[in-house]
C-alpha positions as CSV (number, residue, x, y, z in Angstrom):
1,M,-14.9,7.4,3.4
2,G,-11.9,9.1,2.3
3,E,-9.0,10.8,5.0
4,A,-11.4,11.6,8.1
5,F,-12.7,8.1,8.2
6,G,-8.9,6.4,7.8
7,A,-8.0,8.9,10.8
8,F,-11.0,8.2,12.7
9,V,-10.0,4.3,12.8
10,E,-6.7,4.8,13.2
11,A,-7.4,6.5,16.4
12,R,-9.7,4.1,17.8
13,L,-7.2,1.3,16.7
14,A,-4.5,2.7,18.7
15,R,-7.4,3.5,21.8
16,L,-8.3,0.1,22.1
17,G,-4.8,-1.5,21.7
18,L,-5.4,-3.4,18.4
19,A,-2.9,-4.1,15.7
20,G,-4.2,-2.9,12.4
21,S,-4.2,-0.6,9.7
22,V,-6.9,1.2,7.5
23,Q,-7.3,1.7,3.7
24,A,-9.6,4.4,3.0
25,G,-11.0,5.2,-0.6
26,A,-13.6,7.2,-2.1
27,S,-16.3,5.2,-1.2
28,S,-15.2,2.2,0.8
29,A,-12.6,1.1,3.3
30,W,-10.5,-2.0,4.3
31,V,-9.7,-2.7,8.1
32,D,-7.2,-5.1,9.1
33,V,-7.5,-5.8,12.6
34,S,-6.1,-8.5,15.4
35,G,-6.7,-8.7,18.7
36,P,-9.0,-10.3,21.3
37,A,-12.5,-10.5,19.8
38,P,-14.5,-8.6,22.2
39,L,-12.1,-5.4,21.6
40,V,-12.4,-6.3,17.7
41,D,-16.4,-5.9,18.1
42,M,-15.9,-2.7,20.1
43,L,-14.2,-1.2,16.8
44,E,-16.8,-2.6,14.4
45,V,-19.5,-0.8,16.8
46,A,-17.2,2.6,16.4
47,C,-16.6,1.7,12.7
48,L,-20.9,1.8,12.3
49,L,-20.9,5.3,14.2
50,G,-18.2,6.2,12.4
51,P,-17.0,10.3,11.9
52,I,-19.8,12.6,11.4
53,E,-17.9,13.6,7.8
54,S,-18.5,9.9,6.9
55,L,-21.8,8.0,6.0
56,V,-21.3,4.1,7.2
57,D,-23.7,1.9,5.8
58,G,-22.6,-1.6,7.1
59,V,-19.6,-3.3,8.4
60,E,-18.3,-6.7,6.8
61,L,-16.4,-8.9,9.1
62,I,-14.3,-11.4,7.2
63,S,-11.8,-13.9,8.3
64,M,-8.1,-14.0,6.9
65,A,-8.7,-16.6,5.0
66,E,-11.5,-15.1,3.0
67,A,-9.8,-11.8,2.9
68,S,-7.1,-13.3,0.7
69,N,-9.6,-13.3,-2.2
70,L,-11.0,-9.8,-2.1
71,Q,-9.9,-6.4,-3.6
72,K,-8.9,-3.7,-1.3
73,P,-10.4,-0.2,-2.3
74,E,-8.0,2.3,-4.0
75,P,-6.9,5.1,-2.0
């Protein structure tokens, strides 16, 4: 995923007016986002399309409660 994906997501967060952050590792990324559900859905679609430099195989949405049990990717 890398820096290209991280920059892509940060730009989309700003464009959609969503609060969030991204950690992109070599093979995966973790995006924390909050905002209106329709805009979060739009971000999900944007992440699936991704930048040309990154291959996105899928996106998994999880609740904040579920997220506390997961390990974020190493930068």
